[in-house]
N, C-alpha and C positions, 0 to 999 in steps of 0.2 A: 236190310232196309229199315230206316229209322222213321218213326212217326212222332211229330211234335204237334200238339193240339193247343189252340188258343180257345179258352173256355171260360165263360161266365154266364150265369143264368140271366143277368141283367143286360139289356140291350144298350147300345150306345157307349160302351166302355172302351172302344178302340181295338176290338179283336181283329178286324179286317186290316187295320193299319199295321198292327204288329205282324200279322200273318204275311202280308205282302212284303214287308221289309225283311223278315227272317228268310223268306223264300229267295229274295234278291241277294241277300248276304251269302247264303250257301251256294247259289248259282255262280256268283262271282268268285267264290273260292274253288270253283272247278268241279263241283258235284252235280250229279243229275238230280233235278228238283221237280216235284209236282206240287201244285197248290190245289187242295180239295176244298171247294167252296160249298158249305152246307147251308148257306144263307140264300133263300129264294130271291133276295134283292140283287144277287150276283155281283157284289162289289169286287170280289177277288177276280172273277172271270172277266169283268169289264176292264179291270186293271191290266190283265194279261193281254187283252185285245189291243190295248193302247201301247203295249211294249214295243220299242223300236227293234228292228231286225238285227241291228248291230250289237245288241245286248245278249248276254247268255240266255239261252232258251229256258223257259219254265212251262211245264205241261199243266194245262188247266183241266180240272176234273169237276163235273157237276155233281158234287156229293149229295145234294138235296134230291137228285133224281136216281142216281145209281150207286151211291156209296163209293166204295173204293174198288170197284170191279175192274176198272180199266187202267190200273197203274202199270206203266211200262216197266219191264224188267231192268232197264238201264237206270232207273231212278234210285238214288241213294237216300234222299230225304223226302218224306211226304209231310207237308205243312197243312194242317187241318184247321180251317176256319169254322168253328162249331157254331150252331145256331143259338140264339138267345132262348130263354124260357125253357131250358132243358132240366128236367127233374125226373125222379123216379126211374122207371124202366128205360126211358129214353136216355137219361144220363148214364145209366149202367151200360147200355149198348154203345154209346159214344166212347166211353172210357176204354172199352175193350180194344179199341183201335189205336191206343196211344201208349207210348213208353214215357213220354215227357209232356207235362201239362203246365201251361202258363196261364195264370189268372190275372188279367189287367184290372186295376181298381182306380176309379177316378177320385179326385179330392172333393168329396161332398159327403155330408152326413148320411144322406140316403144311400149312397153307394157303399159306404163303410158298413152300415147296418145290413144291407143286402149281402155284402161279401162275407160277413160273419156267419150268416145262415148258410150261404152257399158253400163256403169252405168246409164247414162242419159236415154238410151233406156229402161233399166230395170225398172227404177223408174217410167216410163210412162205406164208400163204394168198395166192393170186394177186392178189385185189382189194386187199388191204392192202399187199402188196409193191409193187404198181403205184401206190400212194398214191391209190387211188380210194375208200378208206374210212379214216377217222381213228380211232385207238384212244386210250384214256386209262384210268388206273386210279384207284380211289377206295378209301381205307381205310374199312372199314365196321365198325360196332358196336365202336368203340374205347372204352377207358377211359383218359382222359388221365392223364398222370403215372405210368403203369405201365411197367415195364421192357419188357414185350412190345410195348406200343405204340411205345416208342422204337425197338425193333428193327424193327418194321414200317415206321415212318416212314423210318428210314435205308434199309431195303431198297427201298421204293418210290421214294425220292429218286434211287436209283442204278439204277433198272430200265430206263432208256433208252426210256421212254414217258412222256408227260405224266402227272404225278401231280397231280390236280386238287383233291381235297378229302379231309378226314378227318371222318367223321360218327360222333357218339358213340352208345353204347348207351343208349337212353332209352325209358321207358314211353310217351312221346308217340307213338312209331311204332305201338305196340299200340293205344293209344286211337284213333288216326286210322284204322287198318285196320279195326277192329271196327265203326266207324261209316260206313265207305265214304268216308272223307275222306283228304285229303293233309295233310302236316305244315303246309302254308301255310294250311290252312283251320281250324286250331285257334286258340283265342284267343291273342292276343299275349302276355298275361301268363304263359301256359303254355309257349309254343313259341318265344319270341324267341331263346333260345340255339341252337336248331336252325335257325332261319331264317338266323342269322349263319353257321353252318357250311355251309349250302347255297349261300350267295351265290357262292362261287368256282365251284361246279359249274354253277349256272344261268347265270352270266355266261359261262362257257366254252361252254355249249350254245348261247347266243345269238350267239356270235362266229363269225367266219369261220375261226378256228383249229380249230373242231370239224368243219369241212366240207371235203370234197375239192375 
């Protein structure tokens, strides 16, 4: 059973969006998938409740209540939507549950400054320091050809952790979420630009480079 965690101490960076789309991706690849929502706002669980019956099933877990106690044995991937403001002992405990950690970063000076501190703290966590968990960063909600995206792109390129993908800000993510779908479950004519942007991330997640 593989555990992939979306993690950033700063709120509002798109962890839930990435978590739901990664869950939908692996479910459509034929794997058993569970989404563990550690956010009391229940964004991931609300998404699962909207999910159509004719789409591959994704098990919802209220991580903020019970952790990972009720993961079915049939599950191949557990996607963990971690809470914001995780530091210290809480961060250490969260990382214990993950083999792969993705840190989404928004194109803003505040987010880049916060990411610098958080990534430094994350790299010092015992499991990551011992290379028992792999971490990577993703530029999220970007607008291409803007100065702030160029700044973010340069920052992540030099962040000394794998920089896997840059995902645009698009209404497709809103369309998918409100229908309980992932970006890969939208019609091709609508979502093909997003599919192309996701390809480096899904390729990395499937590779041994993303696993300890």
